[in-house]
N, C-alpha and C positions, 0 to 999 in steps of 0.2 A: 411414572416408574420405566416405561419404555423408552421415552425420550432420553432420560438420564442414563440409562445403560448403554444407549447408542453414544452419546457424548462421552462419558467416562471411557468407551472402547476405544474412541477417536483420541482422546486426550493422551490414553496409554499408548496408542500406536504411534503417535507423533513423538512421543517421548523414545521410544524405542528405535525409530528412524534417527534420532537424534537432532529432529526439527527444532526442539526446544533449546538447543544449544547452538547450532549453525545459523539459524535464521536470525536470532538477535545480534550474535557476533558480526554477521555480513552487515545488519543494518547499522550497527555501531560504527564499522569502518566507513560506510557511506556517509554517516552523519557527520563524522569528524574530518573527513579526508579534506574537504575543500577549504574549510576555515583554517586548519592548521597548515595545511601546505601553502597557502596563499599568504597567511602571515609571516611564515618563516623562507619565503621564497627569494627576496631580497638576500637573507642570510646564506641561503644556499649558493645563489649565483655568485655572491662575492667570493666566498669560500672555493668555487670551482676554478677560479684563476683565469688565466688565458684571456685577460682583458688589457687593453691597451692603457697606458699610463694616463692618470687623470679620468678615465671614464667611470662612469657610475651608473646605478639603475635607480631610475626615479619611479617608483612603482606606488601607486597611492594605496594607502591602507583603507580597506572597506569600513564602512560605518558598522556600529553592532547589529543593526536590522540588516545589513545586507549580508553579514557575516552568518547571521541565523538562518536567513532565507536561502544560504547556500545549502544547509543542511536538509532543509525542506525540498529543495529542488532536485537534490540527488536522489533523496527517497521516493521523490514525485516520479522518476525515470528509474533509476535502477532498483530502487525498492519494489516498485511495482512489477518489474521483471521477475524478481526473486518470488514476489508473492505468486505470481502466475505458475512459474516452476514448482514451487511448493504444493500447490493446489491442483494442478493439472490433471492427477490421477484420482483425485478423491472420491471419485463416482465411477468415472470409466474404467479405472483398474480392476475394480470389482466386478463390474459387468463382463470384462473381457476375461477375467480368470473364472466367472461362475460364482463368486462369494455372494454376488448380489443376488442371485436365485435362492441361493441356501438362507440367505438371512430373511428374504421376504417370503419363502415357503412357510415361515411362521407368521404369526398375526400379527405383523409389523406395519404401522401407518406409512404410505409413504410419505406424509408430511413430516412425520417424526424422522424419518430415515435423513431427509434432505435438510431439514433445519437443524438437526443435531449435529450432524456433519459440517454443515455451514457455521453454527456457532463455535464448534471446537475449533476449526481453523481461523475464523475471525479472533478468537480468543488469543492464538498465537501471535497473530499479526498485530494485533493492538497492544499486546505485552511487548513485542519487539520495537513497535514504534516509540511507546513510551520510554522505554530504557534507551534507545539509541539518541532520541531528541533530547531527553535529559542529561546524557553524556555530552551530546553536541552542544546544549545550552552549558554546560559547565566549563568547556574548553572557550566557548565563546566570551563567556564572562570573564575568565582568566586572561585571555589574549587581548579582547577588544573593548571592553567594559561592561558594565552592570545592563541585564536586560530583566525586565519585570517576570518573575515566576508566573504571575497570573495571564501574561500574554501567552507564555508557552503552554499554560495548561490548556486556555480556550483554542489556540491555534492547534495544538495537538488533537484535541476533541474533534474539530472540524475535519482535520485531515484523516481521522480514523473513519468518519463518515464517507469520504471519499474512497477509501480503500474498501469499506462495505461494498460499494457500487463494484469495485473491481472484481472482489471477490464473487459477487452475485452473478457477473457476466462470465466468470469461469465455471462456474456452477451450471450455468445454463448450458454451455456447450458440452460440459461432462454429461449431460443427461441424453445429448444426442450423439456423440460419438465415442466408440471404444479406444481410439487412438489417442494416446497422451500427447504425441507430437502435435496431432492435428488440433486438439482442444487448445494448447498453447499457442499454436499460430494463429487460429481464428479469433482467439482471446485477445492476444497481441493486436493484430489488425484492427478489431474493433474499438480498442483503447485508443490506438493511434488516430483512426479516424474521427473518434468522439473529439478528442483534444486538438486535431489539425482544425475540424469544421468549427469549434467553438472558439479558436484562435481567430480564425478568419472573419467570424461573423459574431465576435464577441459584444459588439454594439447593439446587436438585436437579440443574440442568446443570452442575455445577463442572466439567466436562471439556469446555464448549464452547469452541472456538477464538475466538468472539466476545469471551470473558472475559481474553484474553491481556493486553489493554490495561490492563484493572483489575489483572491480577497485577502488571503492570510498576508501575503506581502505588504499590501495597502495597510492591513492592520499593525504590522510590525513599524511602519513608517509613521503612520498618524497617531496610532494608540487608539483608535475608534473602528469598530465593525461597520464595514459596509452592509446596508439593510439586504442588499442582493446576495450575501452569502447565506442568510437563512432561507431563502427561496430556492437557491442552489441545492442547499443542504436537504430540504424537504423533497424536493425532486429526486435527489440521489437515494435517498430511502424509499420513495415510491417505486423507482425503476428496479431496486433491490428486491423488493416485495414482488414485483411483476417478475424478473427473472427467475425467482424461486418458485413462483406460482406455476410458471412454464414448465420448469425442470420437474416439478411433481406430476403434472399433467402429462409430460413426456412419458416419464417411467411409468405411470399408469396404464398408457396406450401401449408401452413396450410389453407389459406384464400380459395385457389382454391378447396381444399378438403372440 
């Protein structure tokens, strides 16, 4: 009951802040931007004029898999940035304003407090990812050709697991710092470091959650899931649980101080 109360409060607050509107809209823009502009780019360039007689643009049309992967790549970069911005004050804002102390002055479990907030924000991000990738898939199938809806569902599911870790990292820094800007900065730095190290040592760190996007790309081209994606997803879930556990412990220690 206590958990549900906090969860509903967070859902309502996200609605009042219009996050349930602007986050999905921004995600949709990111998902369709590259496939659509790439498809119409030759037409746009020809319409622009100012070309020598006889000149033409020979721009290769991406395959269906490449076009769909564009949507995932955009969300894997810009979508992550939006996710950090949308969640950077989920705890730190209440700690700074004193609302946190007011809530925990009642018999509220620290675990319920953190996990309810986390689940509410994850619901928003998962909804935004599903809607945006579904719209991106629609445009890809219309412009480039058919792509299995099963591949989309499976890929989106693994992508949500990656975003689970992203949100877990943000929650971790939320418990340490009151400044939303600092939370966002450290979260982005951590995510960049994770992706950079995983990219450089991808032959060794095959279990890294940062490689989930790469495995999704291989899945689109081959139609078969790489076995490593299961381990990467398991590591992502484990690290997320660890981040939340540290966040709960940090808030408990802060309350004792």
